C-alpha positions in Angstrom: 0.0 0.0 0.0 1.5 3.4 -1.0 2.1 6.0 1.7 0.5 9.4 1.7 3.9 10.9 1.0 4.4 8.7 -2.1 1.0 9.6 -3.4 1.6 13.3 -2.8 4.9 13.1 -4.6 3.2 11.4 -7.6 0.6 14.2 -7.7 3.3 16.9 -7.4 5.1 15.3 -10.4 1.9 15.4 -12.4 1.4 19.0 -11.5 4.9 19.8 -12.7 4.1 18.1 -16.0 0.9 20.2 -16.4 3.0 23.3 -15.8 5.1 22.3 -18.8 2.3 21.5 -21.1 1.4 23.8 -23.9 -1.5 26.1 -23.2 -4.4 26.4 -25.7 -4.0 29.0 -28.4 -4.6 32.5 -27.2 -8.0 32.8 -28.9 -9.1 29.6 -27.2 -8.1 30.8 -23.8 -10.4 33.8 -24.1 -13.2 31.7 -25.5 -13.1 29.2 -22.6 -13.1 32.0 -20.0 -16.0 33.7 -21.7 -17.9 30.4 -22.2 -17.7 29.9 -18.4 -19.0 33.5 -17.8 -15.8 34.5 -16.0 -14.3 37.9 -16.2 -10.6 38.6 -16.5 -10.9 40.2 -13.1 -12.3 37.1 -11.5 -9.6 35.0 -13.0 -6.9 37.5 -11.9 -8.3 37.4 -8.4 -8.2 33.5 -8.3 -4.7 33.4 -9.7 -3.5 36.3 -7.4 -2.6 38.3 -10.4 -3.7 41.5 -12.2 -6.5 41.8 -14.8 -4.0 43.2 -17.2 -1.8 40.1 -16.9 -4.7 37.9 -17.8 -5.4 40.1 -20.8 -1.8 39.8 -21.8 -2.0 36.0 -21.6 -5.1 35.9 -23.7 -3.5 38.2 -26.3 -0.3 36.2 -26.5 1.8 39.1 -25.3 3.1 37.2 -22.3 2.9 33.6 -20.9 2.2 32.6 -17.4 5.1 31.4 -15.3 5.1 28.8 -12.6 3.2 28.3 -10.3 0.5 30.3 -12.1 1.1 28.4 -15.3 0.1 25.1 -13.7 -3.0 26.6 -12.2 -4.0 28.4 -15.4 -3.5 25.2 -17.4 -5.6 23.2 -14.9 -8.4 25.7 -15.2 -8.3 25.8 -19.0 -8.3 22.0 -19.2 -11.4 21.8 -17.0 -13.1 24.5 -19.0 -12.3 22.8 -22.2 -14.0 19.6 -20.9 -17.1 21.6 -20.0 -17.2 23.8 -23.1 -15.8 21.9 -26.0 -14.9 23.8 -29.2 -17.8 24.1 -31.6 
């Protein structure tokens, strides 16, 4: 039976992998956020960031860095499952 520490280490390794994954194209990032009815401000608050930063990510001007990248990727993956591309 695995220990809790072993399981947490495995989960942490997965999260690091998610952080390295490619994010969806910039236009898809915005589409997913809007499909969920979320504002840039709401997303910024959740990610402890600024609204302008979220706008820059959606415009492709900048890319999120760890640890926000992993959290953003996780959110986008979950939204993509709920709101598939038409």
